[in-house]
C-alpha positions in Angstrom: -0.2 -26.9 -7.8 0.7 -24.4 -5.0 -0.4 -20.8 -5.5 2.3 -18.4 -6.6 4.4 -16.8 -3.9 4.0 -13.0 -3.4 7.4 -12.4 -5.1 6.2 -14.0 -8.4 2.7 -12.4 -8.7 2.2 -9.1 -10.5 2.2 -6.2 -8.0 1.4 -2.5 -7.9 2.4 0.4 -5.8 -0.3 2.9 -5.1 0.0 6.3 -3.4 -3.2 7.4 -1.7 -4.1 10.8 -0.4 -5.5 10.3 3.2 -7.8 12.9 4.8 -8.8 13.2 8.4 -5.6 12.1 10.2 -4.5 14.2 13.1 -2.2 12.0 15.2 0.0 8.9 15.2 -3.0 6.8 16.3 -4.8 7.9 13.1 -1.9 6.9 10.9 -1.7 3.5 12.8 -5.4 3.0 12.1 -4.9 3.7 8.4 -1.9 1.3 8.3 -3.8 -1.4 10.0 -6.8 -1.0 7.7 -4.7 -1.1 4.6 -2.7 -4.1 5.8 -5.9 -6.0 6.7 -6.8 -6.3 3.0 -5.9 -9.7 1.6 -3.2 -9.2 -1.0 -1.6 -6.1 0.6 2.1 -6.8 1.2 3.1 -3.5 2.7 1.5 -0.2 3.7 3.4 2.9 4.8 1.5 6.0 6.1 2.9 9.5 6.2 1.0 11.5 8.8 2.6 14.9 7.9 2.3 14.3 4.1 -1.3 13.0 4.6 -0.7 10.0 2.3 -0.1 6.3 2.2 2.0 4.1 -0.1 0.6 0.6 -0.5 2.1 -2.4 -2.3 -0.3 -5.1 -3.2 -0.8 -8.2 -5.4 -2.9 -7.4 -8.4 -4.5 -10.8 -8.5 -5.6 -10.7 -4.8 -6.9 -7.1 -4.4 -7.5 -3.8 -6.1 -6.8 -0.3 -5.1 -10.5 0.1 -4.6 -10.4 -2.6 -1.9 -7.7 -0.6 -0.1 -9.6 2.7 -0.4 -12.7 1.0 1.0 -10.9 -0.5 4.0 -9.5 2.9 4.9 -12.8 4.7 4.4 -14.5 2.0 6.6 -12.3 3.1 9.6 -13.3 6.7 9.1 -10.7 8.4 6.9 -11.0 9.9 3.4 -8.9 8.1 0.8 -8.3 8.9 -2.9 -5.9 7.6 -5.4 -2.9 9.8 -6.4 -0.9 7.3 -8.4 -0.8 3.6 -9.4 2.4 2.1 -10.7 2.9 -1.5 -11.8 5.8 -3.2 -10.2 6.4 -5.8 -12.9 10.1 -5.0 -13.0 10.3 -6.0 -9.3 8.2 -9.2 -9.4 11.2 -11.4 -8.8 12.8 -9.2 -6.1 10.0 -7.1 -4.6 11.8 -6.5 -1.4 15.4 -5.5 -0.9 17.3 -6.4 2.2 16.4 -3.1 3.8 12.7 -3.9 3.3 11.8 -1.2 0.7 10.2 -2.1 -2.5 12.6 -2.2 -5.4 15.6 -1.2 -3.2 14.3 2.3 -2.5 12.4 3.9 0.3 8.6 4.2 -0.1 7.5 7.8 0.0 4.5 9.9 -0.7 4.7 13.0 -2.8 2.0 15.1 -4.4 
């Protein structure tokens, strides 16, 4: 039996506070680190807001895996919110690429 596709696995959306970013290269490093974690489907980093929004498959990774990956490249990361995306599991990505048909954003 083939493994479930990303759109049928339970997912979560996590907003992380990111410390230590000072330029677009920093935000790119954070994005790359988050996206390198197996199970992460999407990562969006807001340099000005000093945060990142990450969508990941619950069965393949945890928020702790994402935090560790970001910290391993030299930035501080802490969890602000975690929200299950069970309502979106059959349609995780809209045609504009945003989860659940809305733009991902950080807010504190």
